[in-house]
C-alpha positions in Angstrom: -17.0 9.2 -6.5 -18.2 6.3 -4.4 -16.8 3.6 -2.3 -18.2 0.1 -2.3 -18.2 -1.9 1.0 -16.3 -5.2 0.7 -16.5 -6.7 4.2 -14.9 -4.3 6.5 -13.0 -2.4 3.7 -14.1 0.4 1.4 -13.2 -0.1 -2.2 -12.9 3.0 -4.3 -14.1 3.1 -7.9 -15.2 5.6 -10.6 -17.6 5.3 -13.5 -17.4 7.4 -16.7 -19.7 7.3 -19.7 -22.6 5.1 -20.7 -23.0 1.8 -22.6 -21.7 -1.7 -22.0 -19.6 -1.8 -18.9 -15.8 -2.2 -19.1 -14.0 -2.6 -15.8 -10.2 -1.8 -15.8 -8.1 -3.4 -13.1 -4.6 -2.0 -12.5 -1.2 -3.5 -12.0 1.0 -3.5 -8.9 2.3 0.0 -9.4 -1.0 1.6 -10.4 -4.4 2.5 -9.2 -7.6 3.8 -10.8 -5.8 6.9 -12.1 -3.4 4.8 -14.2 -6.2 4.4 -16.8 -6.5 8.1 -17.6 -5.6 7.5 -21.3 -8.1 4.7 -21.5 -10.9 6.5 -19.7 -10.8 9.5 -22.0 -10.9 7.1 -25.0 -13.5 4.6 -24.1 -16.1 6.7 -22.2 -17.6 7.9 -25.5 -19.0 4.4 -26.1 -18.8 2.4 -22.9 -19.4 2.7 -19.2 -15.8 2.8 -18.0 -15.3 1.5 -14.4 -11.9 2.0 -12.8 -11.2 0.3 -9.5 -8.6 0.7 -6.7 -8.0 -2.8 -5.5 -7.7 -3.1 -1.8 -4.4 -1.5 -0.5 -4.1 0.7 -3.6 -5.1 4.3 -4.3 -8.1 5.4 -2.3 -9.2 1.9 -1.2 -8.7 0.6 2.4 -6.0 -1.9 3.1 -5.2 -4.5 5.7 -2.3 -4.5 8.2 -0.5 -7.6 7.0 -0.9 -6.8 3.3 -3.8 -7.5 1.0 -4.7 -11.1 0.1 -5.2 -11.3 -3.7 -7.7 -14.0 -3.1 -10.0 -11.3 -1.8 -9.8 -9.3 -5.1 -12.8 -11.0 -6.7 -14.9 -10.0 -3.8 -13.8 -6.4 -4.2 -14.8 -6.5 -7.9 -18.2 -8.1 -7.1 -19.0 -5.4 -4.5 -18.1 -2.7 -7.0 -20.4 -4.2 -9.7 -23.2 -4.5 -7.2 -22.7 -1.0 -5.9 -22.7 0.5 -9.4 -25.7 -1.5 -10.4 -23.9 -3.3 -13.2 -25.2 -6.8 -14.1 -22.2 -7.9 -16.2 -19.1 -6.4 -17.6 -16.0 -7.0 -19.7 -13.0 -7.1 -17.4 -9.6 -5.7 -18.5 -6.8 -6.7 -16.2 -3.3 -5.4 -16.5 -0.5 -7.5 -14.9 -1.8 -8.4 -11.4 -5.1 -6.8 -12.3 -5.4 -9.8 -14.7 -5.2 -12.1 -11.7 -8.2 -10.3 -10.1 -10.1 -10.4 -13.4 -9.6 -14.1 -14.1 -10.3 -15.2 -10.6 -13.5 -13.1 -10.6 -14.6 -14.6 -14.0 -14.0 -18.2 -12.7 -16.1 -17.5 -9.5 -18.8 -15.3 -11.1 -19.0 -16.2 -14.8 -22.6 -15.0 -14.9 -21.4 -11.4 -14.2 -18.8 -11.4 -17.0 -19.2 -10.6 -20.7 -15.6 -11.3 -21.6 -12.1 -11.2 -20.0 -9.1 -9.3 -21.5 -5.8 -10.3 -20.0 -3.2 -7.7 -20.7 0.5 -8.7 -20.3 -0.5 -11.5 -18.0 -2.0 -14.9 -17.8 -3.9 -14.2 -14.6 -1.9 -16.8 -12.7 -3.3 -19.7 -14.7 -2.0 -22.9 -13.0 -0.9 -25.4 -15.6 2.2 -27.7 -15.6 3.1 -26.7 -19.1 2.7 -22.9 -18.5 3.6 -22.2 -14.9 7.3 -23.0 -15.4 7.5 -20.7 -18.4 6.0 -17.9 -16.5 8.4 -18.4 -13.6 11.4 -18.5 -16.0 10.2 -15.2 -17.6 9.8 -13.5 -14.3 13.3 -14.7 -13.2 14.8 -13.0 -16.2 12.7 -9.9 -15.7 13.9 -9.6 -12.1 17.5 -9.2 -13.4 16.4 -5.8 -14.8 15.7 -2.6 -12.8 12.0 -2.2 -12.3 11.6 0.7 -14.6 13.4 -1.1 -17.4 10.8 -3.9 -17.1 7.9 -1.5 -17.6 8.9 1.3 -20.0 11.4 1.4 -22.8 14.5 3.6 -22.5 13.4 5.4 -25.7 10.1 6.4 -24.2 11.7 7.5 -20.9 14.2 9.7 -22.7 11.6 11.2 -25.0 8.9 11.6 -22.3 10.6 12.5 -19.0 7.4 14.2 -17.6 5.1 11.3 -18.3 7.8 8.9 -17.0 7.9 10.9 -13.7 4.1 10.8 -13.5 4.2 7.0 -14.1 6.5 6.6 -11.1 4.6 9.0 -8.9 1.4 7.1 -9.3 2.8 4.3 -7.1 3.4 6.7 -4.2 -0.3 6.9 -3.7 -0.5 3.2 -2.9 0.1 1.8 0.6 0.7 -1.6 -0.9 3.8 -2.7 -2.8 4.1 -5.9 -4.9 6.0 -7.6 -2.1 3.2 -6.9 0.3 0.6 -8.9 -1.7 -0.3 -12.4 -0.6 -1.3 -15.3 -2.8 -0.7 -13.5 -6.1 0.2 -16.8 -7.8 -1.3 -19.3 -5.3 -4.4 -21.2 -6.2 -4.6 -19.8 -9.7 -7.3 -21.2 -11.9 -6.6 -24.3 -14.0 -7.1 -24.3 -17.7 -10.2 -26.4 -17.2 -11.6 -23.8 -14.8 -10.9 -21.0 -17.3 -12.6 -22.9 -20.1 -15.7 -23.4 -17.9 -16.1 -19.6 -17.7 -17.8 -20.0 -21.1 -17.1 -16.4 -22.2 -14.6 -14.9 -24.6 -11.0 -14.8 -23.4 -8.7 -12.2 -25.1 -4.9 -12.2 -24.6 -3.1 -9.0 -25.3 0.6 -8.5 -25.1 3.5 -6.5 -26.6 6.3 -7.9 -28.8 8.8 -6.3 -26.4 7.2 -7.3 -23.0 10.1 -7.7 -20.6 8.0 -9.4 -17.9 6.2 -12.1 -19.8 7.4 -13.2 -23.2 5.0 -13.4 -26.1 6.1 -17.0 -26.6 4.7 -17.9 -23.1 1.4 -16.2 -23.9 1.2 -18.1 -27.2 1.8 -21.4 -25.4 -1.1 -20.6 -23.1 -3.3 -19.6 -25.9 -2.9 -23.0 -27.5 -4.5 -24.5 -24.4 -7.5 -22.2 -24.5 -9.6 -23.1 -27.6 -11.6 -20.2 -28.8 -9.4 -17.6 -27.1 -7.9 -14.7 -29.1 -4.3 -13.5 -29.0 -3.0 -10.2 -30.2 0.8 -9.4 -30.0 1.4 -5.8 -30.7 4.7 -5.1 -32.6 7.2 -3.1 -30.6 5.0 -2.7 -27.5 6.4 -3.0 -24.0 4.8 -4.4 -20.7 3.1 -1.1 -19.9 1.6 -0.6 -23.3 -1.5 1.0 -21.8 0.8 3.9 -20.6 3.6 4.1 -23.2 1.6 3.3 -26.3 -2.0 4.0 -25.4 -3.2 4.4 -29.0 -2.1 0.8 -29.7 -3.5 -0.5 -26.4 -6.8 1.3 -26.9 -7.2 0.2 -30.5 -6.5 -3.4 -29.5 -9.0 -3.4 -26.7 -11.5 -1.6 -28.8 -11.3 -4.3 -31.5 -11.9 -6.9 -28.8 -14.9 -5.0 -27.5 -16.4 -4.6 -30.9 -16.3 -8.4 -31.3 -18.2 -8.7 -28.1 -20.7 -5.8 -28.4 -20.5 -4.7 -32.0 -21.1 -0.9 -32.5 -18.5 1.8 -33.0 
């Protein structure tokens, strides 16, 4: 599978299937392989693109830690290298930061944005304090408790172990990232994207409360919110059938088809 050249760094990505392009951008503990349950599902109808953001998986990193402000450039170079004119971006957690920043800077290359369990670091005086409060509460929990429910971990020890092992392939940890929340787009900038914005979260998300997502959605006229009952922060992994169905419904609104 190819690498795209982003300045001096190589950015790893994979493509699977044919059809409208859907780019999946992982969270801080993931990489392209985290989307295995989405790739298998969506490649029947879409061109699935999975990306290792700089510092993650098989992509190059930088000595002082990746600057998240460089993520949009990484996404652009992947689209150019893959010959993709435009795509729907699906961002999970910090991947949503990359997705939203890219959409703000390159709206002509975006069909829609799906922010999963994240607001993509939207900078707004009504929303930013709510996000900070949610994260402060989340940090009181062990990391794994924030991401997967105890019930899932007890019933699925092998998949839980795999979830944890994925992070060992990354040279970058969350604390190494620079500018994750800095210079986030304003609500006005998000609205100027002019493309559909979908917000997806779980009822039991321990990192970002659904109430915070709802408050943001009220500031984004025309956006769509889906709160999945019982789903946790890492719904894409723990409840892939719910995550895939939700994303698929969004994609059908954009592209029609099966």
